[in-house]
All heavy atoms as a GROMACS GRO file, in nm:
protein
  623
    1MET      N    1   0.085  -0.117   0.000
    1MET     CA    2   0.000   0.000   0.000
    1MET      C    3   0.090   0.124   0.000
    1MET      O    4   0.182   0.135   0.081
    1MET     CB    5  -0.089  -0.002   0.125
    1MET     CG    6  -0.183   0.114   0.132
    1MET     SD    7  -0.290   0.114   0.278
    1MET     CE    8  -0.392  -0.025   0.248
    2THR      N    9   0.061   0.215  -0.089
    2THR     CA   10   0.142   0.336  -0.096
    2THR      C   11   0.102   0.429   0.019
    2THR      O   12  -0.005   0.418   0.079
    2THR     CB   13   0.120   0.409  -0.229
    2THR    OG1   14  -0.015   0.455  -0.233
    2THR    CG2   15   0.149   0.318  -0.347
    3ALA      N   16   0.190   0.524   0.046
    3ALA     CA   17   0.164   0.621   0.153
    3ALA      C   18   0.041   0.706   0.121
    3ALA      O   19  -0.040   0.736   0.209
    3ALA     CB   20   0.286   0.710   0.173
    4ARG      N   21   0.025   0.742  -0.004
    4ARG     CA   22  -0.091   0.823  -0.044
    4ARG      C   23  -0.223   0.746  -0.023
    4ARG      O   24  -0.320   0.800   0.030
    4ARG     CB   25  -0.077   0.866  -0.189
    4ARG     CG   26  -0.196   0.950  -0.235
    4ARG     CD   27  -0.168   1.014  -0.363
    4ARG     NE   28  -0.067   1.116  -0.333
    4ARG     CZ   29  -0.016   1.200  -0.420
    4ARG    NH1   30  -0.054   1.195  -0.544
    4ARG    NH2   31   0.072   1.288  -0.385
    5HIS      N   32  -0.225   0.620  -0.065
    5HIS     CA   33  -0.346   0.539  -0.049
    5HIS      C   34  -0.375   0.515   0.100
    5HIS      O   35  -0.491   0.522   0.144
    5HIS     CB   36  -0.331   0.406  -0.122
    5HIS     CG   37  -0.452   0.318  -0.112
    5HIS    ND1   38  -0.573   0.352  -0.167
    5HIS    CD2   39  -0.470   0.199  -0.050
    5HIS    CE1   40  -0.661   0.258  -0.140
    5HIS    NE2   41  -0.600   0.164  -0.068
    6PHE      N   42  -0.272   0.488   0.178
    6PHE     CA   43  -0.288   0.469   0.322
    6PHE      C   44  -0.347   0.594   0.386
    6PHE      O   45  -0.437   0.587   0.469
    6PHE     CB   46  -0.154   0.434   0.386
    6PHE     CG   47  -0.162   0.413   0.534
    6PHE    CD1   48  -0.219   0.297   0.585
    6PHE    CD2   49  -0.114   0.508   0.622
    6PHE    CE1   50  -0.228   0.276   0.721
    6PHE    CE2   51  -0.122   0.488   0.758
    6PHE     CZ   52  -0.179   0.372   0.807
    7ASN      N   53  -0.299   0.710   0.346
    7ASN     CA   54  -0.350   0.837   0.397
    7ASN      C   55  -0.499   0.853   0.365
    7ASN      O   56  -0.577   0.895   0.450
    7ASN     CB   57  -0.269   0.954   0.340
    7ASN     CG   58  -0.308   1.086   0.399
    7ASN    OD1   59  -0.350   1.094   0.514
    7ASN    ND2   60  -0.295   1.191   0.321
    8GLU      N   61  -0.539   0.819   0.243
    8GLU     CA   62  -0.680   0.829   0.205
    8GLU      C   63  -0.767   0.736   0.289
    8GLU      O   64  -0.877   0.774   0.332
    8GLU     CB   65  -0.696   0.797   0.057
    8GLU     CG   66  -0.639   0.902  -0.035
    8GLU     CD   67  -0.640   0.858  -0.180
    8GLU    OE1   68  -0.696   0.749  -0.209
    8GLU    OE2   69  -0.585   0.930  -0.264
    9VAL      N   70  -0.719   0.615   0.312
    9VAL     CA   71  -0.795   0.519   0.392
    9VAL      C   72  -0.813   0.569   0.536
    9VAL      O   73  -0.922   0.566   0.591
    9VAL     CB   74  -0.726   0.381   0.391
    9VAL    CG1   75  -0.788   0.286   0.492
    9VAL    CG2   76  -0.730   0.321   0.252
   10VAL      N   77  -0.705   0.617   0.595
   10VAL     CA   78  -0.711   0.666   0.733
   10VAL      C   79  -0.802   0.788   0.742
   10VAL      O   80  -0.885   0.798   0.833
   10VAL     CB   81  -0.569   0.698   0.785
   10VAL    CG1   82  -0.575   0.772   0.917
   10VAL    CG2   83  -0.489   0.570   0.799
   11ARG      N   84  -0.789   0.881   0.649
   11ARG     CA   85  -0.873   1.001   0.653
   11ARG      C   86  -1.021   0.968   0.635
   11ARG      O   87  -1.106   1.027   0.700
   11ARG     CB   88  -0.829   1.101   0.548
   11ARG     CG   89  -0.705   1.176   0.587
   11ARG     CD   90  -0.674   1.283   0.483
   11ARG     NE   91  -0.556   1.354   0.518
   11ARG     CZ   92  -0.555   1.467   0.589
   11ARG    NH1   93  -0.668   1.519   0.630
   11ARG    NH2   94  -0.443   1.527   0.618
   12SER      N   95  -1.052   0.874   0.548
   12SER     CA   96  -1.193   0.838   0.528
   12SER      C   97  -1.249   0.772   0.653
   12SER      O   98  -1.362   0.798   0.693
   12SER     CB   99  -1.210   0.748   0.407
   12SER     OG  100  -1.153   0.622   0.431
   13HIS      N  101  -1.169   0.688   0.720
   13HIS     CA  102  -1.214   0.625   0.844
   13HIS      C  103  -1.241   0.730   0.951
   13HIS      O  104  -1.347   0.730   1.015
   13HIS     CB  105  -1.111   0.525   0.894
   13HIS     CG  106  -1.139   0.478   1.034
   13HIS    ND1  107  -1.238   0.388   1.062
   13HIS    CD2  108  -1.083   0.511   1.152
   13HIS    CE1  109  -1.241   0.367   1.193
   13HIS    NE2  110  -1.148   0.440   1.249
   14TRP      N  111  -1.149   0.822   0.971
   14TRP     CA  112  -1.167   0.923   1.076
   14TRP      C  113  -1.276   1.022   1.039
   14TRP      O  114  -1.340   1.079   1.127
   14TRP     CB  115  -1.036   0.992   1.108
   14TRP     CG  116  -0.952   0.904   1.195
   14TRP    CD1  117  -0.839   0.838   1.159
   14TRP    CD2  118  -0.980   0.867   1.330
   14TRP    NE1  119  -0.794   0.762   1.263
   14TRP    CE2  120  -0.878   0.779   1.370
   14TRP    CE3  121  -1.080   0.899   1.420
   14TRP    CZ2  122  -0.875   0.723   1.498
   14TRP    CZ3  123  -1.076   0.843   1.547
   14TRP    CH2  124  -0.974   0.757   1.584
   15GLY      N  125  -1.300   1.044   0.912
   15GLY     CA  126  -1.411   1.130   0.872
   15GLY      C  127  -1.544   1.072   0.916
   15GLY      O  128  -1.631   1.142   0.967
   16ILE      N  129  -1.559   0.941   0.898
   16ILE     CA  130  -1.682   0.874   0.942
   16ILE      C  131  -1.693   0.878   1.093
   16ILE      O  132  -1.797   0.911   1.149
   16ILE     CB  133  -1.683   0.728   0.891
   16ILE    CG1  134  -1.694   0.726   0.739
   16ILE    CG2  135  -1.796   0.649   0.955
   16ILE    CD1  136  -1.667   0.591   0.677
   17GLU      N  137  -1.584   0.848   1.162
   17GLU     CA  138  -1.585   0.850   1.308
   17GLU      C  139  -1.618   0.989   1.361
   17GLU      O  140  -1.700   1.003   1.452
   17GLU     CB  141  -1.448   0.807   1.362
   17GLU     CG  142  -1.420   0.662   1.351
   17GLU     CD  143  -1.503   0.580   1.448
   17GLU    OE1  144  -1.518   0.619   1.565
   17GLU    OE2  145  -1.555   0.475   1.406
   18ASN      N  146  -1.557   1.091   1.305
   18ASN     CA  147  -1.580   1.226   1.354
   18ASN      C  148  -1.723   1.272   1.330
   18ASN      O  149  -1.782   1.339   1.414
   18ASN     CB  150  -1.481   1.324   1.290
   18ASN     CG  151  -1.343   1.305   1.346
   18ASN    OD1  152  -1.324   1.256   1.455
   18ASN    ND2  153  -1.244   1.345   1.269
   19ARG      N  154  -1.781   1.238   1.215
   19ARG     CA  155  -1.919   1.277   1.188
   19ARG      C  156  -2.014   1.210   1.286
   19ARG      O  157  -2.106   1.272   1.339
   19ARG     CB  158  -1.959   1.242   1.045
   19ARG     CG  159  -1.909   1.342   0.944
   19ARG     CD  160  -1.977   1.317   0.811
   19ARG     NE  161  -1.958   1.181   0.762
   19ARG     CZ  162  -1.867   1.145   0.673
   19ARG    NH1  163  -1.788   1.233   0.619
   19ARG    NH2  164  -1.856   1.020   0.634
   20LEU      N  165  -1.995   1.081   1.314
   20LEU     CA  166  -2.083   1.010   1.406
   20LEU      C  167  -2.067   1.066   1.546
   20LEU      O  168  -2.165   1.096   1.613
   20LEU     CB  169  -2.052   0.860   1.406
   20LEU     CG  170  -2.128   0.779   1.511
   20LEU    CD1  171  -2.278   0.784   1.485
   20LEU    CD2  172  -2.079   0.636   1.513
   21HIS      N  173  -1.944   1.081   1.592
   21HIS     CA  174  -1.923   1.127   1.729
   21HIS      C  175  -1.966   1.272   1.746
   21HIS      O  176  -2.014   1.309   1.853
   21HIS     CB  177  -1.778   1.106   1.772
   21HIS     CG  178  -1.745   0.961   1.790
   21HIS    ND1  179  -1.801   0.885   1.890
   21HIS    CD2  180  -1.666   0.878   1.719
   21HIS    CE1  181  -1.757   0.762   1.881
   21HIS    NE2  182  -1.676   0.755   1.778
   22TRP      N  183  -1.952   1.352   1.643
   22TRP     CA  184  -1.998   1.490   1.653
   22TRP      C  185  -2.148   1.492   1.672
   22TRP      O  186  -2.200   1.566   1.756
   22TRP     CB  187  -1.960   1.567   1.527
   22TRP     CG  188  -2.002   1.710   1.534
   22TRP    CD1  189  -1.933   1.813   1.589
   22TRP    CD2  190  -2.125   1.766   1.485
   22TRP    NE1  191  -2.003   1.929   1.578
   22TRP    CE2  192  -2.122   1.902   1.515
   22TRP    CE3  193  -2.236   1.713   1.420
   22TRP    CZ2  194  -2.227   1.988   1.481
   22TRP    CZ3  195  -2.339   1.798   1.388
   22TRP    CH2  196  -2.334   1.934   1.418
   23ARG      N  197  -2.220   1.411   1.597
   23ARG     CA  198  -2.366   1.405   1.612
   23ARG      C  199  -2.406   1.359   1.750
   23ARG      O  200  -2.497   1.413   1.812
   23ARG     CB  201  -2.427   1.313   1.507
   23ARG     CG  202  -2.424   1.371   1.370
   23ARG     CD  203  -2.482   1.277   1.272
   23ARG     NE  204  -2.480   1.336   1.139
   23ARG     CZ  205  -2.493   1.268   1.030
   23ARG    NH1  206  -2.510   1.138   1.035
   23ARG    NH2  207  -2.490   1.328   0.912
   24LEU      N  208  -2.337   1.257   1.801
   24LEU     CA  209  -2.371   1.208   1.934
   24LEU      C  210  -2.339   1.312   2.041
   24LEU      O  211  -2.415   1.330   2.136
   24LEU     CB  212  -2.296   1.078   1.963
   24LEU     CG  213  -2.341   0.956   1.884
   24LEU    CD1  214  -2.245   0.841   1.906
   24LEU    CD2  215  -2.482   0.917   1.920
   25ASP      N  216  -2.227   1.382   2.025
   25ASP     CA  217  -2.187   1.481   2.125
   25ASP      C  218  -2.274   1.606   2.120
   25ASP      O  219  -2.320   1.655   2.222
   25ASP     CB  220  -2.041   1.521   2.107
   25ASP     CG  221  -1.945   1.408   2.139
   25ASP    OD1  222  -1.988   1.314   2.207
   25ASP    OD2  223  -1.830   1.416   2.097
   26VAL      N  224  -2.296   1.659   2.002
   26VAL     CA  225  -2.366   1.787   1.989
   26VAL      C  226  -2.517   1.771   2.000
   26VAL      O  227  -2.584   1.844   2.073
   26VAL     CB  228  -2.327   1.856   1.857
   26VAL    CG1  229  -2.413   1.978   1.832
   26VAL    CG2  230  -2.181   1.894   1.859
   27ILE      N  231  -2.573   1.675   1.930
   27ILE     CA  232  -2.718   1.662   1.926
   27ILE      C  233  -2.771   1.590   2.050
   27ILE      O  234  -2.872   1.628   2.107
   27ILE     CB  235  -2.761   1.590   1.798
   27ILE    CG1  236  -2.724   1.676   1.677
   27ILE    CG2  237  -2.909   1.558   1.800
   27ILE    CD1  238  -2.740   1.608   1.545
   28MET      N  239  -2.701   1.488   2.095
   28MET     CA  240  -2.753   1.408   2.205
   28MET      C  241  -2.679   1.432   2.336
   28MET      O  242  -2.704   1.363   2.435
   28MET     CB  243  -2.749   1.260   2.167
   28MET     CG  244  -2.827   1.233   2.041
   28MET     SD  245  -2.832   1.062   1.997
   28MET     CE  246  -2.981   1.014   2.081
   29ASN      N  247  -2.584   1.525   2.340
   29ASN     CA  248  -2.509   1.559   2.461
   29ASN      C  249  -2.448   1.436   2.529
   29ASN      O  250  -2.455   1.422   2.651
   29ASN     CB  251  -2.597   1.636   2.560
   29ASN     CG  252  -2.637   1.770   2.508
   29ASN    OD1  253  -2.563   1.832   2.433
   29ASN    ND2  254  -2.754   1.815   2.544
   30GLU      N  255  -2.389   1.351   2.450
   30GLU     CA  256  -2.335   1.226   2.504
   30GLU      C  257  -2.222   1.250   2.605
   30GLU      O  258  -2.209   1.175   2.701
   30GLU     CB  259  -2.284   1.139   2.389
   30GLU     CG  260  -2.244   1.001   2.434
   30GLU     CD  261  -2.195   0.914   2.320
   30GLU    OE1  262  -2.108   0.959   2.244
   30GLU    OE2  263  -2.246   0.804   2.308
   31ASP      N  264  -2.145   1.354   2.585
   31ASP     CA  265  -2.034   1.380   2.677
   31ASP      C  266  -2.082   1.419   2.817
   31ASP      O  267  -2.006   1.410   2.913
   31ASP     CB  268  -1.945   1.491   2.623
   31ASP     CG  269  -1.861   1.444   2.506
   31ASP    OD1  270  -1.850   1.321   2.487
   31ASP    OD2  271  -1.808   1.529   2.433
   32GLN      N  272  -2.206   1.462   2.830
   32GLN     CA  273  -2.259   1.504   2.959
   32GLN      C  274  -2.311   1.387   3.043
   32GLN      O  275  -2.343   1.406   3.160
   32GLN     CB  276  -2.371   1.607   2.940
   32GLN     CG  277  -2.327   1.731   2.867
   32GLN     CD  278  -2.214   1.803   2.939
   32GLN    OE1  279  -2.216   1.816   3.060
   32GLN    NE2  280  -2.115   1.848   2.864
   33ASP      N  281  -2.321   1.270   2.985
   33ASP     CA  282  -2.372   1.154   3.059
   33ASP      C  283  -2.272   1.112   3.166
   33ASP      O  284  -2.151   1.116   3.146
   33ASP     CB  285  -2.397   1.036   2.965
   33ASP     CG  286  -2.524   1.052   2.888
   33ASP    OD1  287  -2.606   1.136   2.926
   33ASP    OD2  288  -2.543   0.977   2.790
   34ARG      N  289  -2.327   1.069   3.279
   34ARG     CA  290  -2.242   1.027   3.390
   34ARG      C  291  -2.271   0.883   3.432
   34ARG      O  292  -2.255   0.848   3.548
   34ARG     CB  293  -2.265   1.120   3.509
   34ARG     CG  294  -2.226   1.263   3.480
   34ARG     CD  295  -2.076   1.274   3.460
   34ARG     NE  296  -2.038   1.407   3.420
   34ARG     CZ  297  -1.973   1.437   3.310
   34ARG    NH1  298  -1.936   1.342   3.227
   34ARG    NH2  299  -1.940   1.560   3.282
   35ASN      N  300  -2.318   0.804   3.339
   35ASN     CA  301  -2.347   0.664   3.371
   35ASN      C  302  -2.222   0.580   3.345
   35ASN      O  303  -2.171   0.576   3.235
   35ASN     CB  304  -2.466   0.612   3.291
   35ASN     CG  305  -2.448   0.634   3.144
   35ASN    OD1  306  -2.362   0.712   3.105
   35ASN    ND2  307  -2.523   0.565   3.063
   36ARG      N  308  -2.174   0.517   3.451
   36ARG     CA  309  -2.051   0.439   3.439
   36ARG      C  310  -2.061   0.302   3.506
   36ARG      O  311  -1.964   0.232   3.517
   36ARG     CB  312  -1.936   0.517   3.501
   36ARG     CG  313  -1.901   0.640   3.423
   36ARG     CD  314  -1.780   0.709   3.481
   36ARG     NE  315  -1.740   0.820   3.398
   36ARG     CZ  316  -1.789   0.942   3.408
   36ARG    NH1  317  -1.881   0.969   3.497
   36ARG    NH2  318  -1.747   1.038   3.330
   37MET      N  319  -2.178   0.268   3.552
   37MET     CA  320  -2.193   0.144   3.628
   37MET      C  321  -2.238   0.029   3.538
   37MET      O  322  -2.327   0.047   3.454
   37MET     CB  323  -2.297   0.162   3.740
   37MET     CG  324  -2.263   0.271   3.838
   37MET     SD  325  -2.163   0.221   3.976
   37MET     CE  326  -2.241   0.076   4.034
   38ASP      N  327  -2.181  -0.083   3.555
   38ASP     CA  328  -2.220  -0.208   3.490
   38ASP      C  329  -2.233  -0.193   3.337
   38ASP      O  330  -2.141  -0.146   3.273
   38ASP     CB  331  -2.350  -0.261   3.551
   38ASP     CG  332  -2.336  -0.284   3.702
   38ASP    OD1  333  -2.226  -0.322   3.743
   38ASP    OD2  334  -2.434  -0.264   3.774
   39ASN      N  335  -2.347  -0.232   3.284
   39ASN     CA  336  -2.368  -0.229   3.140
   39ASN      C  337  -2.440  -0.104   3.091
   39ASN      O  338  -2.470  -0.093   2.973
   39ASN     CB  339  -2.448  -0.352   3.095
   39ASN     CG  340  -2.368  -0.478   3.109
   39ASN    OD1  341  -2.247  -0.479   3.092
   39ASN    ND2  342  -2.435  -0.587   3.144
   40SER      N  343  -2.469  -0.012   3.179
   40SER     CA  344  -2.550   0.104   3.138
   40SER      C  345  -2.484   0.189   3.029
   40SER      O  346  -2.555   0.233   2.938
   40SER     CB  347  -2.589   0.189   3.259
   40SER     OG  348  -2.476   0.244   3.320
   41PRO      N  349  -2.353   0.215   3.030
   41PRO     CA  350  -2.297   0.293   2.919
   41PRO      C  351  -2.315   0.223   2.784
   41PRO      O  352  -2.349   0.287   2.684
   41PRO     CB  353  -2.150   0.307   2.954
   41PRO     CG  354  -2.140   0.282   3.098
   41PRO     CD  355  -2.252   0.189   3.132
   42TYR      N  356  -2.294   0.093   2.782
   42TYR     CA  357  -2.308   0.016   2.658
   42TYR      C  358  -2.453   0.016   2.611
   42TYR      O  359  -2.481   0.039   2.493
   42TYR     CB  360  -2.258  -0.126   2.681
   42TYR     CG  361  -2.271  -0.215   2.562
   42TYR    CD1  362  -2.186  -0.198   2.452
   42TYR    CD2  363  -2.367  -0.314   2.556
   42TYR    CE1  364  -2.198  -0.279   2.340
   42TYR    CE2  365  -2.381  -0.396   2.445
   42TYR     CZ  366  -2.296  -0.377   2.338
   42TYR     OH  367  -2.308  -0.457   2.228
   43ASN      N  368  -2.546  -0.007   2.703
   43ASN     CA  369  -2.688  -0.012   2.666
   43ASN      C  370  -2.738   0.123   2.617
   43ASN      O  371  -2.812   0.130   2.518
   43ASN     CB  372  -2.771  -0.058   2.786
   43ASN     CG  373  -2.744  -0.202   2.823
   43ASN    OD1  374  -2.696  -0.279   2.741
   43ASN    ND2  375  -2.770  -0.237   2.947
   44LEU      N  376  -2.700   0.231   2.683
   44LEU     CA  377  -2.743   0.363   2.639
   44LEU      C  378  -2.680   0.401   2.505
   44LEU      O  379  -2.743   0.470   2.425
   44LEU     CB  380  -2.712   0.467   2.745
   44LEU     CG  381  -2.803   0.460   2.868
   44LEU    CD1  382  -2.756   0.557   2.975
   44LEU    CD2  383  -2.946   0.488   2.830
   45ALA      N  384  -2.558   0.358   2.480
   45ALA     CA  385  -2.495   0.385   2.350
   45ALA      C  386  -2.572   0.316   2.238
   45ALA      O  387  -2.593   0.374   2.131
   45ALA     CB  388  -2.349   0.338   2.352
   46ILE      N  389  -2.618   0.195   2.263
   46ILE     CA  390  -2.698   0.124   2.163
   46ILE      C  391  -2.828   0.199   2.136
   46ILE      O  392  -2.868   0.219   2.020
   46ILE     CB  393  -2.727  -0.021   2.208
   46ILE    CG1  394  -2.599  -0.103   2.204
   46ILE    CG2  395  -2.834  -0.086   2.121
   46ILE    CD1  396  -2.611  -0.240   2.266
   47LEU      N  397  -2.894   0.243   2.243
   47LEU     CA  398  -3.019   0.317   2.226
   47LEU      C  399  -2.997   0.449   2.152
   47LEU      O  400  -3.079   0.488   2.068
   47LEU     CB  401  -3.082   0.344   2.362
   47LEU     CG  402  -3.138   0.220   2.433
   47LEU    CD1  403  -3.185   0.257   2.573
   47LEU    CD2  404  -3.249   0.157   2.352
   48ARG      N  405  -2.888   0.519   2.181
   48ARG     CA  406  -2.858   0.644   2.111
   48ARG      C  407  -2.835   0.620   1.963
   48ARG      O  408  -2.884   0.695   1.878
   48ARG     CB  409  -2.734   0.710   2.171
   48ARG     CG  410  -2.762   0.788   2.293
   48ARG     CD  411  -2.638   0.868   2.331
   48ARG     NE  412  -2.639   0.882   2.474
   48ARG     CZ  413  -2.570   0.806   2.558
   48ARG    NH1  414  -2.487   0.714   2.514
   48ARG    NH2  415  -2.578   0.826   2.687
   49HIS      N  416  -2.761   0.515   1.929
   49HIS     CA  417  -2.736   0.484   1.789
   49HIS      C  418  -2.865   0.447   1.717
   49HIS      O  419  -2.887   0.487   1.603
   49HIS     CB  420  -2.634   0.370   1.776
   49HIS     CG  421  -2.494   0.414   1.800
   49HIS    ND1  422  -2.429   0.390   1.919
   49HIS    CD2  423  -2.407   0.482   1.723
   49HIS    CE1  424  -2.308   0.440   1.913
   49HIS    NE2  425  -2.292   0.497   1.795
   50MET      N  426  -2.951   0.372   1.786
   50MET     CA  427  -3.079   0.336   1.724
   50MET      C  428  -3.164   0.460   1.700
   50MET      O  429  -3.223   0.475   1.592
   50MET     CB  430  -3.153   0.237   1.815
   50MET     CG  431  -3.093   0.099   1.816
   50MET     SD  432  -3.163  -0.011   1.941
   50MET     CE  433  -3.332  -0.017   1.891
   51ALA      N  434  -3.169   0.549   1.798
   51ALA     CA  435  -3.247   0.672   1.782
   51ALA      C  436  -3.190   0.758   1.669
   51ALA      O  437  -3.265   0.816   1.589
   51ALA     CB  438  -3.249   0.750   1.912
   52LEU      N  439  -3.059   0.767   1.661
   52LEU     CA  440  -2.996   0.845   1.555
   52LEU      C  441  -3.028   0.785   1.418
   52LEU      O  442  -3.060   0.859   1.324
   52LEU     CB  443  -2.845   0.849   1.578
   52LEU     CG  444  -2.765   0.951   1.502
   52LEU    CD1  445  -2.813   1.092   1.533
   52LEU    CD2  446  -2.619   0.938   1.537
   53ASN      N  447  -3.024   0.654   1.406
   53ASN     CA  448  -3.057   0.588   1.279
   53ASN      C  449  -3.202   0.613   1.239
   53ASN      O  450  -3.232   0.638   1.122
   53ASN     CB  451  -3.029   0.438   1.287
   53ASN     CG  452  -2.882   0.408   1.287
   53ASN    OD1  453  -2.801   0.486   1.239
   53ASN    ND2  454  -2.846   0.294   1.344
   54VAL      N  455  -3.293   0.605   1.336
   54VAL     CA  456  -3.434   0.628   1.306
   54VAL      C  457  -3.455   0.771   1.258
   54VAL      O  458  -3.526   0.796   1.160
   54VAL     CB  459  -3.521   0.598   1.431
   54VAL    CG1  460  -3.662   0.652   1.414
   54VAL    CG2  461  -3.523   0.449   1.459
   55MET      N  462  -3.394   0.867   1.326
   55MET     CA  463  -3.412   1.007   1.289
   55MET      C  464  -3.350   1.039   1.152
   55MET      O  465  -3.400   1.122   1.078
   55MET     CB  466  -3.355   1.100   1.395
   55MET     CG  467  -3.434   1.099   1.521
   55MET     SD  468  -3.602   1.153   1.490
   55MET     CE  469  -3.681   1.099   1.636
   56GLN      N  470  -3.240   0.974   1.120
   56GLN     CA  471  -3.177   0.998   0.990
   56GLN      C  472  -3.262   0.942   0.878
   56GLN      O  473  -3.268   0.998   0.770
   56GLN     CB  474  -3.038   0.935   0.986
   56GLN     CG  475  -2.937   1.013   1.065
   56GLN     CD  476  -2.803   0.943   1.069
   56GLN    OE1  477  -2.792   0.823   1.045
   56GLN    NE2  478  -2.700   1.018   1.100
   57ARG      N  479  -3.332   0.832   0.902
   57ARG     CA  480  -3.416   0.771   0.798
   57ARG      C  481  -3.552   0.840   0.785
   57ARG      O  482  -3.620   0.823   0.685
   57ARG     CB  483  -3.438   0.624   0.828
   57ARG     CG  484  -3.315   0.542   0.804
   57ARG     CD  485  -3.346   0.396   0.829
   57ARG     NE  486  -3.236   0.314   0.785
   57ARG     CZ  487  -3.233   0.251   0.668
   57ARG    NH1  488  -3.333   0.262   0.586
   57ARG    NH2  489  -3.129   0.179   0.634
   58GLU      N  490  -3.592   0.912   0.887
   58GLU     CA  491  -3.720   0.982   0.885
   58GLU      C  492  -3.717   1.086   0.775
   58GLU      O  493  -3.620   1.157   0.757
   58GLU     CB  494  -3.743   1.047   1.022
   58GLU     CG  495  -3.884   1.083   1.052
   58GLU     CD  496  -3.915   1.224   1.009
   58GLU    OE1  497  -3.830   1.312   1.020
   58GLU    OE2  498  -4.026   1.244   0.962
   59GLY      N  499  -3.824   1.094   0.696
   59GLY     CA  500  -3.822   1.168   0.572
   59GLY      C  501  -3.839   1.318   0.578
   59GLY      O  502  -3.816   1.385   0.478
   60SER      N  503  -3.880   1.375   0.690
   60SER     CA  504  -3.906   1.518   0.692
   60SER      C  505  -3.776   1.598   0.685
   60SER      O  506  -3.669   1.548   0.720
   60SER     CB  507  -3.984   1.557   0.818
   60SER     OG  508  -3.902   1.540   0.931
   61LYS      N  509  -3.791   1.721   0.640
   61LYS     CA  510  -3.673   1.807   0.630
   61LYS      C  511  -3.647   1.872   0.764
   61LYS      O  512  -3.735   1.883   0.847
   61LYS     CB  513  -3.697   1.913   0.524
   61LYS     CG  514  -3.712   1.854   0.387
   61LYS     CD  515  -3.677   1.954   0.283
   61LYS     CE  516  -3.688   1.881   0.150
   61LYS     NZ  517  -3.611   1.938   0.049
   62GLY      N  518  -3.527   1.918   0.782
   62GLY     CA  519  -3.491   1.986   0.905
   62GLY      C  520  -3.371   1.920   0.970
   62GLY      O  521  -3.321   1.816   0.927
   63SER      N  522  -3.325   1.983   1.076
   63SER     CA  523  -3.207   1.934   1.146
   63SER      C  524  -3.242   1.813   1.233
   63SER      O  525  -3.358   1.791   1.268
   63SER     CB  526  -3.149   2.044   1.234
   63SER     OG  527  -3.238   2.073   1.340
   64LEU      N  528  -3.140   1.739   1.270
   64LEU     CA  529  -3.162   1.625   1.358
   64LEU      C  530  -3.210   1.671   1.495
   64LEU      O  531  -3.298   1.609   1.555
   64LEU     CB  532  -3.033   1.544   1.374
   64LEU     CG  533  -3.000   1.449   1.261
   64LEU    CD1  534  -2.862   1.388   1.281
   64LEU    CD2  535  -3.102   1.339   1.251
   65ARG      N  536  -3.156   1.781   1.543
   65ARG     CA  537  -3.199   1.832   1.674
   65ARG      C  538  -3.348   1.867   1.668
   65ARG      O  539  -3.424   1.839   1.761
   65ARG     CB  540  -3.118   1.953   1.713
   65ARG     CG  541  -3.151   2.001   1.854
   65ARG     CD  542  -3.062   2.114   1.894
   65ARG     NE  543  -2.925   2.070   1.898
   65ARG     CZ  544  -2.850   2.077   2.007
   65ARG    NH1  545  -2.897   2.126   2.117
   65ARG    NH2  546  -2.725   2.036   2.004
   66GLY      N  547  -3.391   1.929   1.559
   66GLY     CA  548  -3.533   1.962   1.543
   66GLY      C  549  -3.620   1.838   1.536
   66GLY      O  550  -3.730   1.835   1.591
   67LYS      N  551  -3.571   1.733   1.469
   67LYS     CA  552  -3.646   1.609   1.462
   67LYS      C  553  -3.663   1.547   1.600
   67LYS      O  554  -3.770   1.495   1.635
   67LYS     CB  555  -3.578   1.510   1.368
   67LYS     CG  556  -3.587   1.548   1.222
   67LYS     CD  557  -3.516   1.446   1.137
   67LYS     CE  558  -3.520   1.483   0.989
   67LYS     NZ  559  -3.453   1.381   0.908
   68PHE      N  560  -3.556   1.551   1.680
   68PHE     CA  561  -3.565   1.498   1.816
   68PHE      C  562  -3.663   1.579   1.900
   68PHE      O  563  -3.739   1.524   1.979
   68PHE     CB  564  -3.427   1.494   1.882
   68PHE     CG  565  -3.346   1.372   1.847
   68PHE    CD1  566  -3.241   1.382   1.758
   68PHE    CD2  567  -3.376   1.250   1.902
   68PHE    CE1  568  -3.166   1.270   1.725
   68PHE    CE2  569  -3.303   1.137   1.870
   68PHE     CZ  570  -3.198   1.147   1.781
   69LYS      N  571  -3.662   1.711   1.885
   69LYS     CA  572  -3.756   1.794   1.959
   69LYS      C  573  -3.899   1.762   1.921
   69LYS      O  574  -3.986   1.748   2.007
   69LYS     CB  575  -3.727   1.942   1.934
   69LYS     CG  576  -3.617   1.997   2.018
   69LYS     CD  577  -3.609   2.148   1.996
   69LYS     CE  578  -3.500   2.206   2.081
   69LYS     NZ  579  -3.491   2.350   2.064
   70ARG      N  580  -3.925   1.753   1.790
   70ARG     CA  581  -4.062   1.723   1.745
   70ARG      C  582  -4.107   1.587   1.795
   70ARG      O  583  -4.221   1.567   1.835
   70ARG     CB  584  -4.070   1.731   1.593
   70ARG     CG  585  -4.074   1.873   1.541
   70ARG     CD  586  -4.112   1.879   1.396
   70ARG     NE  587  -4.023   1.804   1.308
   70ARG     CZ  588  -3.908   1.850   1.259
   70ARG    NH1  589  -3.865   1.971   1.290
   70ARG    NH2  590  -3.834   1.775   1.179
   71ALA      N  591  -4.016   1.488   1.795
   71ALA     CA  592  -4.050   1.356   1.844
   71ALA      C  593  -4.080   1.359   1.994
   71ALA      O  594  -4.171   1.290   2.042
   71ALA     CB  595  -3.936   1.257   1.816
   72ALA      N  596  -4.008   1.440   2.068
   72ALA     CA  597  -4.032   1.450   2.213
   72ALA      C  598  -4.165   1.519   2.242
   72ALA      O  599  -4.233   1.485   2.338
   72ALA     CB  600  -3.918   1.527   2.280
   73TRP      N  601  -4.205   1.613   2.160
   73TRP     CA  602  -4.330   1.685   2.180
   73TRP      C  603  -4.451   1.597   2.152
   73TRP      O  604  -4.558   1.620   2.206
   73TRP     CB  605  -4.338   1.809   2.092
   73TRP     CG  606  -4.244   1.918   2.134
   73TRP    CD1  607  -4.188   1.936   2.256
   73TRP    CD2  608  -4.194   2.022   2.052
   73TRP    NE1  609  -4.105   2.045   2.254
   73TRP    CE2  610  -4.108   2.100   2.129
   73TRP    CE3  611  -4.214   2.057   1.919
   73TRP    CZ2  612  -4.043   2.212   2.080
   73TRP    CZ3  613  -4.147   2.167   1.870
   73TRP    CH2  614  -4.063   2.244   1.950
   74GLU      N  615  -4.433   1.499   2.062
   74GLU     CA  616  -4.548   1.414   2.026
   74GLU      C  617  -4.562   1.310   2.134
   74GLU      O  618  -4.574   1.206   2.140
   74GLU     CB  619  -4.527   1.353   1.888
   74GLU     CG  620  -4.532   1.457   1.781
   74GLU     CD  621  -4.510   1.401   1.642
   74GLU    OE1  622  -4.500   1.278   1.627
   74GLU    OE2  623  -4.503   1.480   1.549
   0.00000   0.00000   0.00000
């Protein structure tokens, strides 16, 4: 693998990671959670990912934060 190709692979991986983690941190305030006991961090991470996937597939226009607000109001 050439250095240029390796660089592209690494950058594409971190681009995906950064987009996902940014959404979790900014939209769902994941960094503010203080759950550290037993399986609760793992279980809540699964629920957050599921909620994020549902909201991304939902067809209405608008931001993810707005979609979460509208879902909470209903």
